[in-house]
N, C-alpha and C positions, 0 to 999 in steps of 0.2 A: 626871379630863374623859369625856365620856360620847360617845360613840361610839355607831352603828346597827352591826347586826353585817352582812356583808358579803349575807345575805339577805335584810334589810330594804332599805340599798340597789338591790337588783338587781332585787325585784320594786317600788320606787319608780320606779329609772331604767326596768322597761319602760312603766310604767302610763305617765310624762309621752310617753316614745317617743309613745304612742298616740295620745295625749292632744295631740302635736303635730305627729302625723299630716298633712298638705298637702291630703290628697288624704283620701277617705270610705270609702278602702278598703280591710278589713281587711290588719292588717300579720301576716304570716306570723312563728309561733315561729322558725324556726331562720333565721328574718331579724331577726329580735330577740338571738338568742341570738350570731349571729357579730356581729352589732352589739356588745353590748355584754360580749365575750367569755365566754360561757356555757355549757355543759353543753346542749342540746339536751332530755337528759333533765330536769336538775334542772327549765329552765324552765317544762318542761312541768306541772309537779309544781305549779306556783308558779300556772301561767296556769291551771289547772283549780282552785284554791282562790279564784282572782280570779273567777272566773267562780260558783262559789259562791254568793258573798259579793254579787256583781247590780255588781262594780265594772266588769268586763266582757264583753264578750254572745261567744260562739264562732260562728263560722259554718261551717260546715261544707263541702266541696268542695272542688274544684280551685284556687280561687280564696278558699280560705277563710285565716281568720285569726284574731284577735281585733281587737275595736273597744270603746269604752267602753259600760258597763252603764248609766251614768249622764252629765248634764254631769260636767264637771268642775267645779265649783264646788261638786257635790254629794258631790267623794270625796273623804273626809281622808285626812289621813298616819295620822293615828291608824287607823283602817280598816287599812289595811297592816301597818303595825306588828302590830295585832291577830292579823290572818291571820296573817304568819311568826312569831309567836309561836308560836300553836297548831299549827301547820305543824312548829314546833318540841318540842311535848309539854311546851314550858316552864310553871314557874307563874305567864306572865304575867307578870314583873317584866322589863324595862327591862335592870335596869342588874343587872346577876348578886349574888346575895346569897353570900358569901364560908364558908366551912363553921363548923359547930357552935362556932368557938370562941367565949373568952371576948369579945373587940374586936367582932367580927361580930353575937352576939346583944344588946349595947350597942349597936351602930349601925342593927339591921335597924329600929328605927322611922322614922330618919332615910333609908335608902333606900325606907322603904316613901311617906315623903312625898317626895323627889325623886321617884319614880316615877309617881305624882300631877300633880306639877308638870310632868311630860315632855307624859304622855300630856293632861292640860288645854291642854296648848301645842300639842301636834298635833292637836287635836278642830277649834280654832281655824283651822289650816291646809290649804289646798284645795290640791287639782293644779295648779285656774288661779291660784291665788296666788301659787304656785311657777312657773308658768311665766308667771306677767307680771313676775316678779321679774327672773327669767332673761333676757324680753325687753329690760327696763328697764336693766340692766345691759350687756348688748351695746350697744344704744342710748349710751348715756352713754360708753362704748369707744369705741364709731365717732366721735363726735361732738369 
């Protein structure tokens, strides 16, 4: 079964936190780290990559922090996953391939196909869609 890595989940969660923020004030990395139980040093590294990609904007100063760099409907989960994969210096595969055993070699085309299918699905999934799904779920639970 496919699972996102912890780093992928943290990056997605942080972008969702910023997107769902009630106010338009920048959110500070230490607050995001505390909320998501992450080491601040690691989070800063991820946040800087998200800024370089235009997903977030860094605001300097004592009340600085991070804001979305684009509208939530313009940020895909695939973008965030690709940034984390590059951070991990991976070959760009979501699903890890096994060592070069006979079975792994035989399954390599299937793994490539699965990676393509998963990335295709993630390209169609935006931060806004995830937030809307979460809100609808909360509304159904409250009813």
